[in-house]
C-alpha positions in Angstrom: -85.5 -72.1 -15.9 -89.0 -70.2 -16.5 -88.9 -67.4 -14.8 -92.5 -66.7 -15.9 -93.6 -69.2 -13.4 -92.1 -67.9 -10.4 -94.0 -64.3 -10.8 -97.1 -66.6 -11.0 -96.8 -68.1 -7.6 -98.8 -66.4 -5.0 -97.0 -64.8 -2.1 -97.9 -66.5 1.0 -97.2 -65.1 5.2 -96.3 -67.4 7.1 -99.4 -67.9 9.2 -101.1 -68.4 5.6 -98.5 -71.2 4.7 -99.1 -73.2 7.8 -102.8 -73.0 7.3 -102.0 -74.6 4.0 -104.4 -78.1 3.7 -105.9 -77.5 7.4 -109.2 -78.1 6.6 -108.7 -81.3 4.6 -105.6 -82.9 5.9 -105.1 -85.3 9.1 -102.2 -87.2 11.0 -102.0 -90.0 12.2 -98.9 -90.9 14.3 -98.3 -93.4 17.4 -98.6 -91.4 21.4 -97.9 -92.6 24.8 -101.4 -91.4 26.9 -101.2 -92.1 30.5 -98.8 -95.2 29.8 -101.0 -96.5 27.4 -99.5 -97.0 23.4 -102.2 -95.1 21.2 -102.6 -93.4 17.6 -103.2 -89.4 17.6 -105.0 -87.8 15.3 -104.2 -84.0 14.4 -104.8 -81.8 12.2 -102.6 -80.1 9.4 -101.2 -77.7 12.1 -100.8 -79.6 14.9 -104.1 -79.0 16.7 -104.9 -82.4 18.5 -108.0 -83.8 17.2 -108.5 -87.8 19.0 -107.2 -90.5 20.0 -107.6 -94.1 18.5 -106.7 -98.1 20.1 -105.0 -98.8 16.8 -103.4 -97.1 13.9 -106.7 -98.7 11.1 -109.4 -97.0 13.9 -107.7 -93.5 14.1 -107.9 -93.4 9.7 -111.5 -94.5 9.3 -112.2 -92.1 12.2 -110.2 -89.4 10.5 -111.9 -90.1 7.2 -115.8 -90.6 9.4 -114.9 -86.7 10.0 -114.5 -85.7 6.4 -110.8 -85.8 6.8 -107.5 -87.0 4.7 -105.2 -89.0 6.6 -101.8 -89.3 6.6 -99.2 -91.3 8.7 -95.7 -89.5 10.1 -93.1 -91.2 11.1 
């Protein structure tokens, strides 16, 4: 193991670690809203951004807003 690489890593606070990817990454997962199945779009930090009727629509909306969507199971 190369110990030099360990000392070169930045020391992130928990808040800074949680913020990684927040401006670029979103996640999409199924949600139920008022009894209807929808697809929720969330920022990397968990903030709800929107809803869509289908997974494909959720991905398209995220990309239209310059976010890189990923699925969460």
